[in-house]
C-alpha positions in Angstrom: -24.7 6.3 -17.5 -24.9 9.2 -19.8 -21.9 11.4 -20.5 -23.4 14.3 -18.6 -24.0 12.1 -15.5 -20.4 10.8 -15.8 -19.0 14.4 -15.9 -21.2 15.4 -13.0 -20.0 12.4 -11.0 -16.3 13.1 -11.7 -16.8 16.8 -10.8 -18.5 15.8 -7.6 -15.9 13.3 -6.6 -13.1 15.8 -7.4 -14.7 18.4 -5.2 -15.2 16.0 -2.3 -11.6 14.8 -2.7 -10.2 18.4 -2.7 -12.3 19.3 0.3 -11.4 16.4 2.4 -7.7 16.3 1.6 -7.3 20.1 1.7 -9.3 20.5 4.9 -6.2 20.9 7.0 -4.6 23.3 4.5 -7.4 25.8 4.5 -7.1 26.5 8.2 -5.1 29.6 9.2 -4.0 28.1 12.5 -2.8 24.6 13.5 -5.6 22.3 14.5 -4.8 20.7 17.9 -5.1 17.0 18.1 -5.3 15.0 21.4 -2.2 13.0 22.1 -3.9 9.7 21.6 -5.1 10.7 18.1 -1.6 12.0 17.1 -0.1 8.7 18.3 -2.7 6.7 16.4 -2.1 8.6 13.2 1.6 7.7 13.3 0.6 4.2 12.3 -1.9 5.0 9.6 0.5 4.8 6.7 1.8 1.4 7.9 -1.7 0.1 8.3 -2.7 1.3 4.8 0.4 -0.3 3.3 -0.2 -3.6 5.0 -3.9 -3.5 3.9 -2.7 -3.2 0.3 0.4 -5.4 0.2 -0.5 -8.3 2.4 -3.5 -9.6 0.4 -1.3 -9.3 -2.7 1.2 -11.6 -1.1 -1.0 -14.3 0.3 -3.9 -14.4 -2.2 -4.2 -15.3 -5.8 -7.5 -14.7 -7.8 -9.3 -13.8 -4.6 -8.4 -17.0 -2.7 -5.6 -17.8 -0.3 -2.7 -19.5 -1.9 -2.4 -23.2 -1.1 1.1 -24.0 -2.2 4.6 -22.9 -1.2 5.6 -22.7 -4.8 4.7 -19.0 -5.0 7.5 -16.6 -5.8 5.7 -13.7 -3.9 6.2 -15.5 -0.6 9.9 -15.9 -0.9 10.3 -12.4 -2.3 8.4 -10.9 0.6 10.5 -13.0 3.1 13.7 -11.9 1.5 12.7 -8.3 1.4 11.5 -8.4 5.1 14.8 -10.0 6.1 16.8 -7.3 4.3 14.7 -4.6 5.9 15.2 -6.1 9.3 19.0 -6.3 8.7 19.7 -3.0 7.0 16.5 -0.8 7.5 16.7 0.4 3.9 13.6 0.7 1.7 15.5 0.7 -1.6 17.5 -2.4 -0.7 14.3 -4.1 0.4 12.7 -3.5 -3.0 15.9 -4.6 -4.9 16.3 -7.8 -2.8 12.6 -8.6 -3.1 12.7 -8.2 -6.9 16.0 -10.1 -7.1 14.2 -13.1 -5.6 10.9 -12.6 -7.4 12.1 -12.3 -11.0 14.2 -15.5 -11.2 11.5 -17.5 -9.5 8.8 -16.2 -11.8 10.9 -16.2 -15.0 13.1 -19.1 -14.3 10.8 -21.5 -12.6 7.5 -20.1 -13.9 6.0 -19.8 -10.4 
């Protein structure tokens, strides 16, 4: 790809991104959503997070893990347990990393 084509592609992608993400900001009035759509959009961030995080936990090199000797499993379980118990995001991250690092650095998982 030539540099001119690359610049054109980047400019086009930037324009499309600004248009689609700013669509709701350009309107002078609130756009009404049906209740079913508003309810469905409540779960969009959680679905996006699960779509990114879950494969990272259960897969390695594009394949499902086949052993329980994987630090990510135990870190995810510890983080989930903390979140279930305390409902805190920061604590979830700290507990998950507190389990992940010793297993990775100490045991080499």
